[in-house]
C-alpha positions in Angstrom: 4.7 20.0 -17.0 5.6 23.3 -18.6 8.3 25.7 -17.3 5.5 28.2 -16.5 3.7 25.6 -14.4 7.0 24.8 -12.5 7.5 28.5 -11.9 3.9 28.9 -10.7 4.3 25.9 -8.3 7.3 27.6 -6.7 5.5 30.9 -6.4 2.4 29.3 -4.9 4.3 27.1 -2.5 6.2 30.2 -1.3 2.9 31.9 -0.8 1.8 29.1 1.5 -0.6 27.2 -0.8 -1.0 23.5 -0.3 -0.5 20.7 -2.9 -4.2 20.3 -3.5 -4.9 24.0 -4.1 -1.8 24.3 -6.4 -3.0 21.2 -8.4 -6.5 22.6 -8.8 -5.2 26.0 -9.9 -2.8 24.6 -12.5 -5.0 21.6 -13.7 -2.4 19.0 -12.5 -2.6 16.0 -10.4 -1.9 16.5 -6.7 0.7 13.7 -6.8 2.4 15.5 -9.7 2.8 18.6 -7.7 4.0 16.7 -4.6 6.5 14.7 -6.7 7.8 17.9 -8.3 8.2 19.6 -4.9 9.9 16.6 -3.4 12.4 16.2 -6.3 13.2 19.9 -6.3 13.4 20.3 -2.6 10.6 22.8 -2.4 8.9 23.3 0.9 7.0 26.2 2.4 10.2 27.4 4.2 12.5 27.1 1.2 10.0 27.6 -1.7 12.1 30.1 -3.6 15.2 28.0 -3.9 15.7 24.4 -4.8 18.0 22.4 -2.6 21.1 21.4 -4.5 22.3 17.8 -4.2 24.5 17.4 -1.2 28.0 16.5 -2.5 29.9 16.2 0.7 27.0 14.8 2.7 28.6 11.6 4.2 28.6 9.7 7.4 30.4 6.8 9.0 29.1 3.3 9.4 29.0 2.5 13.1 29.7 -1.2 12.4 32.7 -1.2 10.1 33.7 2.5 10.0 33.4 2.8 6.2 32.1 6.0 4.6 28.3 6.1 4.0 27.2 8.3 1.1 23.9 9.9 1.5 21.3 10.3 -1.2 19.9 13.8 -1.5 16.2 14.1 -0.8 16.2 10.7 1.0 16.2 9.5 4.6 19.7 9.6 6.2 21.5 6.3 5.9 23.3 5.1 9.0 24.9 1.9 7.7 26.9 1.1 4.6 25.1 -2.2 3.8 22.4 -4.5 5.0 25.1 -6.9 6.3 26.5 -4.2 8.6 23.1 -3.1 9.7 22.1 -6.6 10.7 25.4 -7.3 12.4 25.3 -4.0 14.4 21.7 -4.4 15.6 22.2 -8.1 16.5 25.2 -7.1 18.7 23.3 -4.2 20.3 20.0 -5.8 21.2 19.7 -3.6 24.3 19.1 -0.6 22.1 16.2 -2.3 20.1 12.8 -0.8 21.0 10.5 -3.8 21.2 7.0 -2.5 21.5 5.1 -5.7 20.7 5.7 -7.6 23.9 2.7 -9.5 25.3 2.0 -11.2 28.6 0.0 -14.5 28.7 -0.8 -17.4 30.9 -0.2 -20.8 29.2 -3.5 -22.6 28.4 -1.9 -26.0 29.4 0.5 -25.5 32.2 -1.0 -22.2 33.5 2.4 -20.6 33.9 2.8 -16.9 33.0 5.0 -16.1 30.0 5.8 -13.2 27.6 6.0 -13.3 23.8 7.2 -10.8 21.3 5.1 -10.0 18.2 2.2 -12.5 18.5 -0.8 -11.2 20.3 -2.8 -14.4 19.8 -0.4 -16.9 21.4 -1.9 -19.5 23.8 1.0 -21.8 24.9 4.4 -21.1 26.4 6.1 -23.8 24.3 5.6 -26.3 21.6 5.6 -29.1 24.2 2.6 -27.5 26.0 0.8 -27.1 22.6 1.3 -30.8 21.8 0.3 -32.0 25.2 -2.9 -29.9 25.2 -3.8 -30.6 21.6 -2.9 -34.3 21.4 -3.1 -35.4 25.0 0.5 -36.2 25.6 4.1 -35.0 25.6 6.2 -34.2 22.5 7.9 -37.6 22.6 4.9 -39.8 23.3 
């Protein structure tokens, strides 16, 4: 991409043009234009100025209290590591939004039960599965 094309992308983005229109005008790929705009921090609101990297953009890990450095142009990080993220969420299960909770009636014992994350479940337990499938209990 030439300097002239980069300048033109900035001008057209400031003028309200979309990625596809800019790409067609300049003979570039739409993804090339998107990538350039994302890397340079160019949006319709801030099209004339590129966003400089955030030097002092830091946060604090809610698990261990360490400083969390943020990457410019990326989603804000909340935790310093995967270890801290897992530990924190495992100790704060009440704050987890579980949307995939399903209600069923067991095909063997006919008791109602709920399951998380499996919409095709038939049995409330392994024992009921074994009993229904093989005609006996788990230890028989």
